[in-house]
VOLUM-588292 format. One record per residue: y, x negated, z negated of N, C-alpha, C in turn; residue in three letters. Coordinates in steps of 0.2 Angstrom, whole numbers, plus 5000, padded with zeros to 4 digits. Each point is the difference from the previous one (the first is absolute). Last residue first. Example, Ala and Ser with C-alpha at 12.3 -4.5 7.8 and 13.67 -1.06 7.14 Angstrom:
<recs>
498949364965500649964999500550044997SER497249985000500650045000500649965000ALA
</recs>
This chain:
<recs>
547346645324500149955005499449955001TYR500850264987499449955002500349965006ALA500550204980500449965004499549945002VAL499950274990499749945001500449965005THR499850234982500449975004499849925001PHE499150274990500049935000500449975006GLN498850224984500649985004500149935000LEU498050204993500249935001500750005004TRP498250184985500549995004500249925000PHE497850184993500349945000500650005005LYS498050164985500650005005500349934999GLU497550144993500549945000500550015005THR497850144985500550005005500549944999ASP497549954994500550054998500650005005THR497149935001500649984997500550054999LYS498250105013500049934999500749984998TYR499350225007499549984996499949934999GLU502150105008499550064999499549984996ASP502749915006499349994998499650065000ALA502249905013499850074997499349994998ASN502049825007499350015000499950064995TYR502149885014499950064996499250015000ASN502249815008499350025000499850054994ALA502249875015499850044995499250025001TYR502349815008499350035001499850054994ALA502149835014499850054995499450035001ALA501749785008499450045001499950044994GLN501649815015500050044995499450065001LEU500749735010499650065000500150044994THR500949775016500150044994499650075001TYR500149815016499949974994500050054994HIS500650035025499349974999499849984993SER501750205005499949945004499349974999GLY500150184986500749985002500049935003PHE498250234994500149935001500749985003LYS498550214986500649985004500149935000LYS498150204992500249935001500549995005THR498450194984500649995004500249935000LEU497750164993500449945000500550005005MET497950164986500650005004500349934999MET497650154994500449944999500550015006ASP498050154985500550005005500549944999PHE497350094993500649964999500550015006GLU497650114985500450005006500649954999THR497350034988500750025000500449995007GLY497549994992500449964996500750024999TYR497650125004500750005003500449964996LYS497250005003500650004995500650005005SER497550015004500550055003500650004996ASP497949815005500150064996500650045003GLY500149765008499450034997500150054995LYS501849915010499649995006499350034998ASP502450094990499549954999499650005006SER502650065003499450034997499549944999GLN502750075008499649954998499450034996LEU502250035018499550044997499449964998ASP502849955008499349984999499650064996HIS502449945016499750044995499249985000TYR502749905008499249995000499850054995ILE502449905014499750064996499249995001LEU502549855006499250005000499850064995ASP502349905015499850054995499250005001VAL502449845006499250015001499850054995LYS502549975011499650004993499350015002ILE501850025016500049934998499649994994GLY500350225010500649974999500049934997ALA497750075000500550065000500749974999ILE497349935007500749974998500550065001ILE497250024993500550005005500749974998SER497250094993500549954999500550015006SER497750114986500550015005500649964999LEU497250054993500649974999500550015006SER497550084985500450015006500749964998ALA497250004990500750005000500450015006TYR497649994984500250035006500850004999ILE497949874987500750015000500250035007ASP497949944981500150035007500850025000ASN498349844983500650035001500050025008LEU498249924977500349995006500650045002GLY498749994979499750045005500349995007GLU500849874981499349995001499650045005PRO502749965002499650034995499249985002PRO502049835008499650065002499650034995VAL502349864998499349994999499750065002THR502150025004500049925001499349984999LEU501050234999499449985003500049935002PHE501950114991499550034995499349985003GLN502449965008499649954997499450024996ASP501950105013500050014993499549954997ALA500350035024500549954997500050014992TRP497950075018500650024996500449954996GLY498049965015499850054996500650034995ASN500449765012499550055001499950054995PHE501649815000500150035006499550065001VAL499849854981500650054999500150045007HIS498449824998499850064999500550064999ASN499449755010500750034999499950084999THR497949824995500450035005500750024997GLY498049894990500549955003500550045005LEU498150114988500449974995500649955003PRO498450215007500449965004500549964995THR497550165001500549964996500449965005LYS498150234996500349945005500649974997PHE498350124982500450025006500249935004SER497950104983500549945001500350015007VAL498250144991500650014995500549945001GLY498150035014499749984993500650004995ASN501150005022499250005000499849984993ASP502350085018499749994993499350005000SER502449985018499450034998499849984993GLY502350045014499749944997499450034996LEU501650095022499450014995499849934997VAL502150145016499749944997499550014995GLU501650115021499450024996499749934997TYR502550115013499549954999499550034995GLY502250055018499550034996499549954999ILE502750005009499349975000499650054995LYS502649975015499650044996499249975000GLY502849935007499349985000499650054995THR502549955014499650044996499349995001ILE502349895008499449974997499650054996ASP502450085001499749965005499349974997THR502450184998499349994997499649965005VAL502250055006500149994993499349984997LEU500149965026500250054996500149984993SER499349885020500749994999500250064995ASN497549885000500450045005500749994998SER497349894996500850004998500350055006LYS497450054997500449945000500750014999PRO497950134991500550025005500549945000VAL497350024991500649985000500550025005THR497450064987500550005006500649974998ILE497350004989500750025000500349995007GLY497649964982500250025007500850024999GLY497849874985500750025001500250025007ILE497949934981500150025006500850035000LEU498049854985500750025000500250025008HIS497949934979500250035007500750015000TYR497949874985500750015001500150035007TYR497749964981500450005006500750025000ASN497849894984500450055001500449995006THR498049914982500249995007500450065002THR498949864976500350065004500149985007TYR499349914973499650005007500350065004ASP501149844979499850065002499649995007GLU501049824987499450034997499750065003PRO501549785009500150074999499350034998ASN500549775007499850014993500150084999ASP499849945025500049954995499850024993SER500650205015499949935003500149964994TYR499750285009500149954995499849935003ASP500850185018499549994995500249954994SER501050165024500149954994499450004995GLN501050075027499550014995500149954995SER501650135020499849944996499550024996ALA501750095022499450014996499849944996TYR502150145016499849944997499450024995GLU502050075021499350024997499749944997ALA502550115012499749954996499350034997THR502350055018499350024998499849944996TYR502250135015499849954995499350024997LEU501850055023499450024996499849954995LEU502450085013499549944999499550034995LYS502150095018499550014995499549954999LEU502049995015500150064996499650014995SER500049835019500650004996500250064996ASN498050045015500449945001500750014996GLU497750104992500550025004500649955001ALA498149944988499750065003500550045005VAL499649744987500550055003499650055004MET499049854979500150005007500550065002THR498849844977500450055003500149995007GLN498349914977500449995006500550065002GLY497749884985500750024999500450005006ASN497449974987500350005006500750044999PHE498049864985500650045000500250005007ARG497849934983500250015006500650045000LEU498549854980500350065003500249995007GLY498849914974500049995007500350065004PHE499849884973500250055004500049985008THR499249944972500049975007500150065005GLN500749934972499750055005500049965007THR500850004972499649955005499650045005SER501450094982500350005006499649955005PHE499350054978500050065003500349995007ALA499649844981499849995007500050065004TYR500150054974500049935003499750005007PRO501350224994499549974997499949935003PHE501850125008499950044994499449984996PRO501149805015499850085001499950034994GLY500449765001499650025006499950075001SER500749844981500550025005499850015007ASN498649934981500550044996500650025005ASP498249865007499750064998500550054997PRO500449805018500150014993499750074998ASP499949905023499849954995500050024993ASP499650145025500549984995499749964995TYR499750065026499649984995500549974994ASP499950145026500449994994499649984994LEU500050025028499549994994500449984994TRP500350125026500449984994499549994994TYR500250045029499650004995500449964994GLY500450145026500249964994499450004995TYR501150075027499450004996500149954994GLY501550165020500049944995499350014996THR501550085024499450014996499949944995LEU502250135014499749944998499450024996SER501550125021500049994993499649944998GLY501050105022499550044997500049994992ILE501249865017500250075001499650064997GLY498949765001500750015002500150085002LYS498349894983499950035006500750025002PHE499149824981500550045002499850035007THR498649894977500150005008500550055002TYR499349864976500350055003500049995008LYS498949934973500049985007500350065004LEU499849894974500350055003500049985008ASN499049924973499949995008500350065003LEU499849864974500250065004500049985007LEU499149904974500150005007500250065003PRO500049914974500050065004500249985008SER499749944972499849965006499850045005GLN501750024977499550025004499849955005MET501950084978499649945003499450045004ARG502550074992499450035000499549955004VAL502650014986499549965004499450045000ASP502550114996499449974997499649975005ALA502150145001500149925000499449974996SER500250235007500349994994500049934998ILE499250075021500750034999500350004993ILE498249815009500050075001500750034998ASN498649775010500650014995500250085001ARG497649865005500550065002500550004994VAL498049815010500450034995500550055003ASN498449885013499749984993500450034995TRP499450045028500550024994499649974994ILE499949975028499649994994500550014994PHE500050095028500349974994499449994995SER500650065029499549994994500449964994ALA500350145026500449984994499449994994ASP500350025029499649994994500449984994ALA500350135026500349974995499549994994ALA500250065029499650004994500449964995PHE500450045024500350054995499650014994ASN499849775013500350065003500350054995GLY499149794990499650045004500350065003ILE501049854983499849965006499650045005SER501150044977500150045005499849975007THR499849974970499949985007500050055005ASN500449924972500150055005500049975007PHE499349954972500049975007500150065005ILE500449944971499950045006500049975007ASN499749974971500049965006499950055006VAL501050044973499550015005500149945006ALA501050154978499949935000499450005005ASP501750214999499449975000500049935000PHE501650234993499949955004499449974999THR501650234994499349975000500049955005GLN502450094988499450025005499449964999GLU502150114985499649935001499450015005MET501450194997500449955000499749935001GLN498950225011500149974993500549945001ARG499250095020500450054997500249984993TRP498549885015500749985000500450054997GLY497549925002500350054995500750005000VAL498549875015500549974995500250054995ALA497549995013500750005002500449984994GLY497450085010500349944998500750005002VAL498650195003499649964996500349934997PHE501350175012499550044996499649964996ARG501749945017500049974993499650054996GLN500250005024500450054997500149984993ASN499149805014500050075002500550044997ASP499949804987499550015005500050075002LEU501549804987500050075002499650015006LEU500749814980499550015004500050085002LEU501749784989499850075001499450015005ARG500349784983500350035006499850085000GLN499649734988500250074998500450045006ARG498449805007500450014995500150074998GLY499549895025499749994993500550004995ALA499550055029500450004994499750004993LYS499849965029499650004994500650004995VAL499850085027500449984994499550004994MET500050005030499750014993500549984995SER500049985025499950074998499750014993ASP499949755007500250055004499850074998PRO500549804983499550025004500250065004ILE501549914985500049965006499350025004SER501150094978500050045007499949965006GLU500050034970499949955005499850045007TYR501150034972499750035006499949945006SER500450064971500149955005499650025006LEU501150134976499549995005500249945005TRP500750184979500049935000499549975005GLY501250254987499649965006500149935000GLN500750134981499650055004499749985006ASN500749914975500049975007499650055004ILE501350094978499449975003500249965006GLU500850184977500249955006499449965002GLY500650264986499649945001500449955005GLU499850264988500549955000499749935000SER498850235010500249964994500549955001PRO499150235012500549955002500149954993ASP498750235005499749935000500449955003ALA500150244986500449975006499849935000ILE498950234987500049935002500549995006VAL500250174977499750005007500149935003ALA500050024973500450015006499650005006TYR499149944979500250074999500550035006GLU499149774997499650045004500150084999THR501049754998500350064999499650065003LYS499549755000499750044995500450064998ASP500349825018500450004994499850054994ASN499149965024499949944996500450004993THR500050185017499349985000499949944996THR502150135001499949955006499349985001ASP501450214988499349965000500049965006ASN502450074988499450035004499449955000TYR502649994992499550044996499550035005ASP502049875005499449964999499550034996ASP502650015015499450044997499449964999ALA502049905009500250044994499450034997PHE499649845017500749994999500350044993VAL497549885007500450065000500749984999PRO498449835014500250024993500450075000THR498549795016500250074999500250014993ASN499549795021500150024993500250084999GLY499049785017500050074999500150024993GLU500149775020500050034993500150075000PHE499049825019500450064998499950024993GLU499549805022499950024993500550054998ALA498849865023500450064998499950004992PHE499549835024499950024993500550054998ALA498749865023500650044998499850034993GLN499149835023500050024993500650044998PHE499649895021499550065000500050024993GLY501549825005499349985003499550064999SER502050074989500049935001499349985002PHE501850234996499449975002500049935002LYS501750114981499950005007499349985002PRO500350134977500249935003499950015008THR500650194980499549985005500249945004LEU500550144975500249955005499449985004TYR500950224982499549955003500349955004GLY500250224981500449955003499649945002LEU500150284990499649955003500449955003ARG500350204980500349955005499449965002LEU500550254987499649955002500349955005ARG500550214980500349965006499549945001ILE499750264986499949935001500449975006PRO499950224985500449985005500049925001ASP498650254989500149925000500549995006ALA498950224983500449975006500049934999SER498550234990500349944999500449985007THR498550204983500349985006500449944999SER497850044986500750015000500349985007LYS497650114999500349944998500750014999LEU498650185006499649964995500349944998GLY500750095024499750044994499649964996LYS501949905015499350015000499850044994GLN502249895014499950064996499250025001ASP501949785007499350035000499950064994VAL501949835016499950054995499350035000TYR501649775009499450045001500050044994GLU501749835015500050044994499450055002TYR500849745009499650065001500150044993ARG500849775017500150044993499750065001TYR499849755013499850075000500250034993ARG500249765018500250034993499950085001LEU499449755013499950075000500250034993ASN500149775018500350034995499850075000PHE499549735011499950075000500250044994THR500649765015500050034994499850075000ILE499549785017500250074999500050024993GLN500249755016499550054997500450074999GLY501049795010499749984993499550054998TRP501350045019499649955002499649974993ASP501050244997500249955004499549955001GLY500850244985499549975005500349955004LYS501250134983499450004997499449975005LEU502450025006500049974994499249994997THR500550135019500049935002500049964994GLU500050234997499349985003500149925002GLU501950114991499549994995499449985003ILE501750045015500249944995499549994995LYS499850185015499849945003500249944995ASP500650214992499350005001499849935003LYS502350054999499749984994499350005000ASP501050075019500249934999499749984993ALA499750235006499649955004500149934999VAL500350204982500449975005499649945003ASN499350244988499849935000500549975006GLU500050244993499649964994499949935001THR501550245006499949945002499649964995SER499650265002500549954997499949945003ALA498750215003500650005004500549944998TYR498050044988499849995007500650005005SER500150064976500049925002499849995007ALA500050224993500749985000500049925001GLY497950104998500450035006500749975001THR498749954981499749975005500450025007LEU500550114979500249935000499849965006ILE499350234998500749995001500349935000ALA497750044996500150015007500850005001ILE499349984978499849945003500250015008THR500350194985500549954999499849935004GLY498450175001500650025003500649955000GLY497949974988500049995008500650025003ILE500050034977499949935001500049995008PHE500050224992500749974999499949925002LEU498050125000500550035005500649965000LEU498549964982499849975007500550025005CYS500350104980500249935000499849965006GLY499250224997500750005001500349935000LEU497850024995500150025007500750005002SER499449974977499949945004500150015007ARG500350184986500549954999499849945004LYS498450164999500650035004500649955000ILE498049954987499950005007500650025004LYS500050024977500249935002499850005007SER500750204984499649995006500149935003ASN501250114981499349994998499649985006GLY502450045001499949954995499249994998SER501350145017499549955002499849954994LEU501050275006499949954994499549955002ASP501650185015499349974999500149954995TYR501350235010500149944997499349974998ARG501050195019499649984995500149934997LYS501850185012499649945001499649994994MET500750255008500249944996499649945001MET
</recs>
């Protein structure tokens, strides 16, 4: 006789079954869509021709997302914000060019969630507030050979965005009021220097600072690139500079080598990354500490083939954000969602630091990109086992302008925070 199971009192089993149904249904939708005709070429050309001409270019990005969060100790919640970015890029004139972009985000139906600004703290956090802003507004100059100077509100994306990035996963991205100089006049050498006086963050708030950044990169052809960097973050506002006044005022110096090389002709590619950084207190930071950062990655890629499964990539990584005197390594301007699990439980590193041993596997299956990641998370000082996390993402692109994406994160807490599950389903149109 078949056994019957009562799941009414087992929330973990119900969540797991819900996850399987969600992933299975999403795979079915994506697979079915991959065989559908998604974009008429003539219509695409007509839209592109309409948005771009001798008069300049209109940029357009619309993203609708459904997000669900189940976090132990808080009310489960969901959100369905829609985000619009609309911009205008002028033609170049005597080396000058300008760009302005509006960004707005608002929920469509669901608004009972903690967006970090609405005081709904009984709910789990979904950090997508209803806001509108000037996301970018800059003027550039390119008449100096192999150089560009850009001033105003702009994106700054350095290396893998671990230290400086746009936090592009959130609906309202992070941009910088800054002057940036980029130069490539010396062979394979690139110099990227910036001075930031304000950050417009993901909750549409201004964070004042006086922060120079320097990123120098040399590329070794066929092997990889070596980058040296220095970031001096000097925050102005004691009430908006970390968990205590000026906690984010830091100076960080580092070296990063990142590359890939063929080890079997047209059949196997070796991937490797090694990075080290040292961070200490800076300017008005009252703490006295010096701590280190390490990141090692090794992997292989099997290039494209004519089979159903292509572009298989496997990686193993080890990332350490250290701790000294109870103060952990900090990356307040980084795109931190990408690292240490998509459940976002380690956007701020615990005082005892963080060791993240992880493995990832990605591939394209029947036109759908599949990403799987597993994290084992522990403290750097002491022997605390924080927890483990499994992440999954499915991405299907339709032509050049349309993307359907589904993602899932499951953080299984041990000695840090609480069990957390998150689901996302989103559709993006970008011109």
